[in-house]
C-alpha positions in Angstrom: 131.8 126.7 95.9 128.6 128.8 95.7 125.1 127.5 96.2 124.3 127.7 92.4 127.2 125.4 91.5 126.2 122.9 94.2 122.7 122.9 92.9 124.0 122.6 89.4 125.9 119.4 90.2 122.9 118.0 92.1 120.6 118.6 89.1 123.2 117.1 86.8 123.6 114.0 88.9 119.8 113.5 89.0 119.6 114.0 85.2 122.6 111.6 84.6 121.3 108.9 86.9 117.9 109.1 85.3 119.3 108.9 81.8 121.5 106.0 82.8 118.6 104.1 84.2 116.5 104.7 81.1 119.4 103.6 78.9 119.8 100.3 80.8 116.1 99.7 80.6 116.2 100.2 76.9 119.2 97.8 76.5 117.3 95.2 78.5 114.5 95.5 76.0 117.1 94.9 73.3 118.2 91.9 75.2 114.6 90.5 75.2 114.5 91.2 71.4 117.6 89.0 71.0 115.9 86.3 73.1 112.8 86.7 71.1 114.7 86.0 67.8 116.8 83.3 69.4 113.7 81.3 70.3 111.7 82.2 67.2 114.3 81.2 64.7 116.6 78.9 66.8 114.1 76.2 67.2 110.5 75.5 66.5 107.8 73.8 68.5 105.0 72.0 66.8 101.6 73.5 67.5 99.3 70.8 69.0 95.6 70.9 69.4 93.0 68.6 71.0 91.6 65.9 68.7 88.3 66.7 67.0 86.9 63.5 68.4 87.0 64.7 72.0 87.4 61.1 73.3 89.1 62.3 76.4 89.2 66.0 77.3 89.4 67.6 80.7 86.6 69.5 82.4 87.1 73.3 82.2 85.6 76.2 84.2 85.4 79.4 82.3 85.3 82.4 84.7 84.1 85.8 83.5 84.7 88.5 86.1 82.3 91.4 85.4 81.7 94.7 87.1 79.4 97.3 85.5 79.8 96.2 81.9 76.4 96.8 80.4 77.7 97.6 76.9 79.8 94.4 76.5 78.5 91.7 78.8 76.0 90.3 76.2 78.7 90.2 73.5 81.0 88.4 76.0 78.6 85.6 76.9 77.4 85.2 73.3 81.1 84.7 72.3 82.0 82.3 75.1 79.2 79.8 74.3 80.8 79.5 70.8 83.8 77.7 72.3 84.4 74.6 70.2 84.3 72.2 73.2 81.7 69.6 74.3 78.9 71.2 76.3 79.3 68.5 79.1 83.0 69.3 79.5 82.9 72.9 80.5 81.0 75.3 82.7 80.7 79.1 82.5 80.6 81.1 85.7 79.8 84.8 85.2 81.2 86.5 88.3 79.1 89.6 88.3 79.7 92.2 91.1 77.9 94.9 89.2 76.0 97.7 90.9 74.1 98.9 87.9 71.7 97.2 85.5 74.5 95.0 84.1 73.4 92.2 86.4 69.9 92.3 84.9 71.4 91.9 81.4 73.7 89.1 82.6 70.8 87.2 84.3 68.8 87.4 81.0 71.7 86.0 79.0 72.4 83.3 81.6 68.8 82.2 81.5 68.8 82.1 77.7 71.8 79.8 77.5 70.7 77.6 80.4 67.5 76.9 78.4 69.7 76.0 75.4 71.5 73.3 77.5 74.7 75.2 78.5 76.2 74.8 81.9 76.2 78.5 82.8 75.7 80.1 86.1 75.6 83.7 87.5 77.6 84.1 90.7 77.1 87.4 92.6 78.5 88.9 95.8 76.9 91.2 98.3 80.0 93.4 98.3 83.2 93.9 96.3 85.7 92.8 99.0 89.0 92.1 97.2 87.6 93.5 93.9 88.5 91.2 91.0 90.8 89.0 93.1 88.0 88.6 95.6 85.5 87.5 92.8 88.0 85.0 91.4 88.8 83.6 94.9 85.1 83.1 95.6 84.5 81.7 92.2 87.3 79.1 92.8 85.2 77.6 95.6 82.4 76.8 93.1 84.6 75.8 90.1 84.5 72.1 89.2 87.0 72.3 86.4 90.5 70.9 86.5 91.5 73.9 84.5 90.2 77.5 84.8 90.0 79.8 81.8 89.6 83.6 82.6 88.3 86.3 80.3 87.7 89.9 81.1 84.5 91.5 79.8 86.1 93.1 76.8 87.6 89.8 75.4 86.4 87.7 72.5 88.3 84.4 72.4 88.1 82.4 69.2 86.2 79.2 69.2 89.3 77.0 69.1 90.9 78.7 72.2 90.5 75.7 74.5 91.6 73.2 71.8 94.8 75.1 71.1 95.8 75.9 74.7 94.9 72.8 76.8 97.5 70.5 75.1 100.2 72.6 76.8 99.2 71.1 80.1 100.5 67.7 79.0 103.6 68.9 80.8 102.7 68.5 84.5 104.9 71.4 85.5 102.9 73.9 83.4 100.5 75.8 85.7 99.5 78.6 83.4 99.0 79.2 79.7 98.9 82.9 78.5 97.9 83.9 75.0 98.6 87.1 73.0 96.1 90.0 73.0 94.8 91.5 69.8 92.8 94.7 69.5 89.3 94.8 67.9 89.2 98.6 68.0 92.8 99.5 67.2 91.7 101.7 64.3 89.1 103.6 66.3 91.3 106.6 67.0 94.9 107.7 67.3 94.7 107.0 71.1 93.8 103.3 70.5 96.5 103.0 67.8 99.1 104.2 70.2 97.9 101.8 72.9 98.1 98.9 70.5 101.6 100.1 69.4 102.8 99.6 73.0 100.9 96.5 73.9 102.2 94.7 70.8 105.7 95.0 72.3 104.7 93.5 75.6 102.8 90.6 73.9 105.6 89.7 71.4 109.1 90.8 72.4 108.7 91.0 76.1 106.5 88.0 76.9 108.0 85.7 74.2 111.5 86.9 74.9 111.2 86.1 78.6 109.6 82.7 77.8 112.3 81.7 75.4 115.0 82.7 77.9 113.4 80.8 80.8 112.9 84.0 82.7 109.9 84.7 85.0 106.9 86.1 83.1 103.3 86.9 83.9 99.7 85.9 83.5 98.1 89.1 82.2 94.8 88.7 84.1 92.8 87.4 81.1 92.9 85.4 77.9 94.7 82.5 79.7 94.1 79.2 81.6 95.3 78.1 85.0 95.6 74.6 86.3 93.4 74.8 89.4 95.9 72.9 91.6 98.5 75.5 90.6 96.4 78.3 92.0 95.8 76.4 95.2 99.5 75.5 95.6 100.6 79.1 95.1 98.3 80.3 97.8 95.3 81.4 95.8 94.1 84.8 94.7 95.2 87.7 97.0 93.8 91.2 96.9 96.7 93.1 98.6 97.9 94.4 95.2 96.1 95.9 92.3 97.8 93.4 89.9 96.6 90.2 91.5 97.5 88.4 88.2 101.2 89.4 88.4 101.3 88.6 92.1 99.9 85.1 91.7 102.1 84.5 88.6 105.3 85.1 90.7 104.1 83.1 93.6 103.3 80.2 91.3 106.7 80.3 89.6 108.4 80.5 93.0 106.7 77.2 93.7 108.2 75.7 90.6 105.3 76.0 88.2 105.9 77.1 84.6 104.0 79.6 82.5 103.6 78.7 78.9 103.3 81.7 76.6 101.6 81.1 73.2 102.3 84.0 70.9 100.5 82.3 68.0 97.2 82.0 69.8 95.5 85.4 69.9 92.6 86.7 71.9 90.9 89.9 70.5 90.0 92.6 73.1 88.8 96.2 73.3 91.2 99.0 74.1 90.2 102.0 76.3 88.5 104.4 73.9 89.0 107.7 75.8 91.7 109.3 77.9 90.3 108.8 81.4 89.8 105.1 80.7 93.4 104.8 79.6 94.6 106.6 82.6 92.6 104.5 85.1 94.1 101.4 83.4 97.6 102.8 83.5 97.3 103.8 87.1 96.1 100.3 88.1 98.9 98.6 86.2 101.7 100.9 87.3 100.7 101.1 91.0 99.9 97.4 91.1 103.3 96.6 89.5 105.0 98.6 92.2 103.0 96.9 95.0 103.9 93.5 93.6 107.5 94.5 93.4 107.4 95.6 97.1 105.8 92.3 98.0 107.7 89.8 95.9 111.2 91.1 95.5 112.4 90.1 99.0 111.0 86.6 98.2 112.7 86.5 94.8 116.1 87.4 96.3 115.8 84.9 99.2 114.8 82.1 96.8 117.0 79.5 95.3 116.6 80.6 91.6 119.7 81.5 89.6 121.3 84.9 90.0 120.5 85.7 86.3 116.8 84.9 86.9 116.8 87.1 90.1 118.2 90.0 88.1 115.7 89.5 85.3 112.8 89.2 87.7 113.9 92.4 89.4 114.0 94.3 86.1 110.6 92.9 85.3 109.0 93.8 88.6 110.5 97.3 88.6 109.6 98.1 85.0 106.9 100.6 86.0 109.6 102.7 87.8 110.9 103.8 84.4 108.3 106.6 84.4 109.8 108.1 87.6 113.2 108.4 85.8 111.6 109.8 82.6 109.8 112.4 84.7 113.0 113.4 86.6 115.1 113.5 83.5 112.6 115.9 81.9 112.1 118.2 84.8 115.8 118.6 85.6 116.9 119.0 82.0 115.4 122.6 81.8 117.5 124.2 84.6 120.6 122.4 83.2 120.3 124.5 80.1 121.6 127.4 82.1 124.2 125.4 84.0 126.0 123.6 81.1 128.5 126.4 80.5 129.1 127.5 84.2 129.7 123.8 85.2 131.9 123.2 82.1 129.8 120.1 81.1 130.6 118.4 77.8 127.2 117.5 76.4 128.8 115.7 73.5 129.3 112.7 75.7 125.6 112.4 76.1 125.5 111.1 72.5 126.3 107.6 73.8 122.8 107.5 75.2 121.3 107.6 71.7 121.9 103.8 71.7 118.9 103.5 73.9 116.7 105.3 71.4 118.0 103.1 68.6 117.3 100.0 70.7 113.7 101.0 71.4 113.1 101.9 67.7 114.2 98.4 66.7 112.1 96.7 69.4 109.0 98.6 68.4 109.6 98.1 64.7 109.9 94.3 65.1 106.9 94.0 67.4 104.6 96.0 65.2 105.7 96.0 61.6 107.2 92.5 61.5 104.8 90.6 63.9 101.5 92.2 65.1 100.3 94.5 62.4 98.2 92.9 59.6 100.4 92.4 56.6 100.0 94.9 53.8 102.3 97.0 51.6 105.6 97.1 53.4 106.3 100.7 52.4 102.9 101.8 53.8 103.7 99.9 57.0 107.1 101.6 57.4 105.6 105.1 56.8 102.9 104.4 59.4 105.6 103.3 61.9 107.7 106.5 61.1 104.6 108.6 61.9 103.4 106.7 65.0 106.7 106.2 66.8 107.5 109.8 67.7 103.9 110.4 68.6 103.9 107.3 70.8 107.2 108.4 72.4 105.8 111.9 73.2 102.6 110.4 74.7 104.6 107.9 76.8 106.8 110.6 78.1 103.8 112.7 78.8 102.3 109.9 80.9 105.4 110.0 83.1 103.8 112.4 85.7 100.6 110.5 86.0 102.3 107.1 86.1 105.0 108.2 88.5 102.4 109.2 91.1 100.9 105.7 90.8 104.3 104.0 91.2 105.2 106.1 94.2 101.9 105.3 95.9 102.5 101.6 95.2 106.0 101.6 96.7 104.8 103.7 99.6 102.1 101.2 100.4 99.2 103.7 100.0 96.1 101.7 99.4 93.4 102.6 96.8 90.3 100.9 95.3 90.3 98.9 92.1 89.2 101.4 89.5 87.8 99.6 86.5 88.5 100.5 82.9 85.2 101.3 81.3 84.3 99.3 78.1 81.9 100.8 75.5 81.7 98.0 72.9 83.3 100.2 70.3 84.7 98.9 67.0 84.2 101.6 64.3 85.4 105.2 64.2 81.8 106.5 64.3 80.9 104.5 67.5 80.1 107.1 70.1 81.4 106.8 73.7 80.4 110.2 75.0 76.8 109.4 75.7 77.7 106.3 77.7 76.9 106.4 81.4 80.5 105.3 82.1 82.1 108.2 80.2 84.1 110.4 82.5 84.3 114.2 82.1 86.5 114.9 85.0 89.4 117.3 84.7 91.4 116.4 87.8 94.5 117.9 89.3 96.8 115.5 87.5 95.4 116.7 84.1 95.9 120.3 85.2 99.5 119.4 86.2 100.0 118.0 82.8 98.9 121.3 81.3 101.4 123.2 83.5 104.2 120.8 82.6 103.4 121.3 78.9 103.8 125.0 79.4 107.1 124.4 81.4 108.6 122.5 78.4 107.4 125.0 75.8 109.2 127.7 77.9 112.3 125.5 77.9 112.0 125.3 74.1 111.8 129.1 73.9 114.9 129.6 76.0 116.8 126.9 74.2 116.0 128.5 70.8 116.4 132.1 71.9 119.8 131.6 73.5 121.1 128.9 71.2 121.0 126.2 73.9 119.7 123.3 71.8 121.3 120.4 73.7 117.9 119.2 75.0 115.7 120.6 72.1 114.5 117.3 70.8 113.7 116.1 74.4 111.8 119.2 75.2 109.7 119.0 72.0 108.6 115.5 72.9 107.8 116.4 76.5 106.0 119.6 75.6 103.8 117.9 73.0 103.3 114.7 75.1 101.9 116.6 78.1 99.9 118.9 75.7 98.3 115.9 74.0 97.2 114.5 77.4 95.9 117.9 78.6 94.0 118.4 75.3 92.4 115.0 75.6 91.3 115.7 79.1 89.8 119.1 78.2 88.1 117.6 75.2 86.5 115.0 77.5 85.4 117.7 79.9 83.5 119.6 77.3 82.4 116.8 75.0 78.7 116.8 74.1 
């Protein structure tokens, strides 16, 4: 057996293992869709809210972790004081670690609302030790509330947020309530449309599906409320991962606390408006997810929870690793073009993996068209879905290189700083982000690598067409254009005026 044949079988095994992993991941998404429908239509839970009389309501601390948010911090504070809750029953703590003039803006707004009778306080630190987790941990020491609501700087909760969420804590085992994110700038650009397209799946099918099935789920870092005693019992906020929210969620559930997910209560927020902001957010989420998996999986498997829950928790914690397998599948599919015939491979058997594509199409259709999108003409919605889905698929596959690097660093234990996602206060298409002081023009090595990968897959398309080897043609189209889109966005940012 010559070296070429040996290499061929190695490449094929890598490709086949990657494709199998991706298929299993997609089928697990389909399973969550089943759980989503089972809970949604199998039984109903009456929505409760606090009585308008407020005869007896708990004291709540609202924490607003802020770091260099000069374009949105005023909007945030103006929105929080509108909460429909008695002034003497809640306090607002702005946890501002800013190093720019955000802190001056924050102090001015805090003074304004203190003069209007609100219990609002600015809490600052001399350094960013622990980043967001460190700010929340220090804020805990000053929080008087029995419950702690947390909102990131880009969130705009509705006035009835506390009234709708707090009744869930009538169950003494509920330690956390998480609400669904909405997107105030979804229509800003194609990039924001595609982000909303993906997040809608997480905040409908994934979160509600896990909740309905009794699986472990997560607090998403914002737009939710914690029972203070739950945080303390779970060990408090820790900064050894970039996803302190996921980490604390699992530690709390391992202690027997429940997370209540409220799909019908929504919290509007701002999506990253440019490519470097999106990538910094993706990097933090993917690396932090891998770090949390590395930290929590041994504890999950040594715990007394059911085997099914252990398996589901493992799938959840390892979900970011899907990008590694997407990247490997793509890279090794090109050389396989030249090895199919010499190895005598029957590519027709690969058609079984189309089940994964059909599963994902169904999941994304339900999450967006049937649930999250504003209801309008159904034909128009379906046409929009047909256009967005392949573009989203291409962009997601293009992010595989960037996100794989993040995941590998997370599993490897390589530490990095908490890189914030810049917010610009954008809503309308003509809102400009380029002139913001937070706008990044960097064209880094990863972006250059994405440009090279785009060329790699365009070359694969050429050989596939030229020599009538079209087994991976659709895959290579998606990968070529996915990496090209990311590279083009990065170049556009670099030379924007």
